[in-house]
Structures are given as structure tokens and as C-alpha cells.
C-alpha positions in Angstrom: -0.1 0.1 -0.2 1.2 3.4 -1.0 2.1 6.2 1.8 3.6 9.3 2.6 7.4 9.4 4.3 7.8 5.5 4.1 11.3 6.0 4.6 10.9 8.0 7.8 12.6 7.2 10.6 14.8 4.2 9.3 16.8 6.3 6.9 20.0 5.5 8.3 18.8 1.6 8.7 18.3 1.9 4.4 21.4 3.8 3.8 23.7 1.4 6.0 22.3 -1.6 3.9 22.5 0.2 0.6 18.7 0.3 -0.2 18.8 4.1 -0.2 21.5 6.2 -1.4 20.3 9.9 -0.5 18.5 11.5 2.3 17.0 14.7 2.8 16.1 16.7 6.3 14.9 20.1 6.8 15.2 22.4 9.2 18.7 20.7 10.9 16.2 17.6 12.2 18.5 15.0 11.4 18.4 11.8 13.7 20.7 11.5 16.5 22.2 8.2 15.1 22.9 9.2 11.7 25.1 12.4 13.5 27.9 9.8 14.5 27.9 8.7 10.6 28.5 12.4 9.4 30.7 13.9 11.9 33.4 10.6 11.1 32.8 11.5 7.8 31.2 8.0 6.9 28.6 10.2 5.3 28.9 13.7 3.6 26.4 16.7 3.8 25.0 19.6 1.5 23.1 22.0 3.6 21.2 25.0 1.7 18.8 27.5 2.6 15.2 28.1 1.3 13.2 30.7 2.1 16.0 32.6 3.7 16.7 33.2 6.3 13.8 30.7 7.8 14.8 27.5 6.9 17.4 24.9 5.3 17.2 21.3 4.4 20.5 18.7 4.5 21.1 16.3 2.0 23.0 13.1 3.5 25.0 11.0 1.3 27.9 8.6 0.9 30.7 10.3 -1.1 30.2 8.1 -4.0 26.5 9.4 -4.3 27.2 13.2 -4.8 26.6 14.0 -8.0 22.7 12.3 -7.3 23.0 14.6 -4.0 23.7 17.6 -6.1 21.2 17.0 -8.4 18.6 16.6 -5.8 19.8 19.8 -4.1 19.4 21.6 -7.8 15.8 20.2 -8.3 14.5 21.2 -4.7 15.7 24.8 -5.4 13.2 25.1 -8.4 9.9 26.6 -7.1 6.9 25.2 -8.3 5.0 22.2 -8.3 6.3 19.6 -11.6 4.8 16.2 -11.5 7.9 15.0 -13.5 10.7 16.9 -11.0 8.6 15.3 -8.2 9.1 11.7 -9.7 13.1 12.6 -10.1 13.4 13.5 -6.5 11.5 10.6 -5.4 13.4 8.2 -7.4 17.0 9.8 -6.1 15.4 9.4 -2.3 15.0 5.9 -3.4 11.4 5.8 -2.9 8.8 3.2 -4.8 7.3 4.4 -8.2 4.0 3.3 -6.2 4.8 5.7 -3.1 5.9 8.6 -5.6 2.8 8.6 -7.5 0.9 8.5 -4.8 3.0 11.6 -3.4 2.2 13.3 -6.7 -1.6 12.3 -6.8 -1.8 14.2 -3.1 -0.5 17.4 -4.1 -2.3 17.5 -6.9 -5.7 17.4 -4.9 -4.2 19.9 -2.6 -3.7 22.2 -5.7 -7.4 22.2 -6.4 -8.8 22.1 -3.2 
């Protein structure tokens, strides 16, 4: 069954198992257990501000996935809703197609309301 946030709370586990290459966190809310891996440089990060100076996001990744992480950062920086861009973001974050389509449908429904 499709759902929103299927990786929430298990990003580290998925990344250590090689099932997720890139994770995205907003406003500095990174799981404590992941910080050790970041501090030891097992994972790298990209931090960018959005709607300065109110918020920022952090992309966490293994160095060999830097290109995907940088591409994700560029996609997030584009304003407006675009289903194709959302699909690309979802794929980079390792979500199943079913979960991505569910998310897009929910966003489209909210835009109509």
C-alpha cells in the first residue's frame, strides 16, 4: 500500500543496507543516530537555505553518490509544483514508484482544493 514518508525514521538503516543512497532532512532535524556517521565522515552532507533566512535542508549521502545529491539540491531549488520533477526527486530518495505516484496525486489534489 502506498504511503507518504515510508522511509521516515529508518533512513540510516536503509542507507547502511545500501537500499537508500541519499536522504533529505529539513530545518536541521537529522536523527541523532545519523550524526555519528556524519561526524566521522562516513556520510557527507550538503546544506542549503530555502526561503532565507527561515529554513534550510540537509542532504545526507555517501561520497560516491555526490552527483545524485547535488542534482537533488538543484531540483529542490526550483519553485512550483512539477510532477516530473517530483518523480525525479522521489527516485533519487529511493522511493518506490507507487509511493511517488501517491505523493504526486495527493499534491495535485491539494492544489485543486
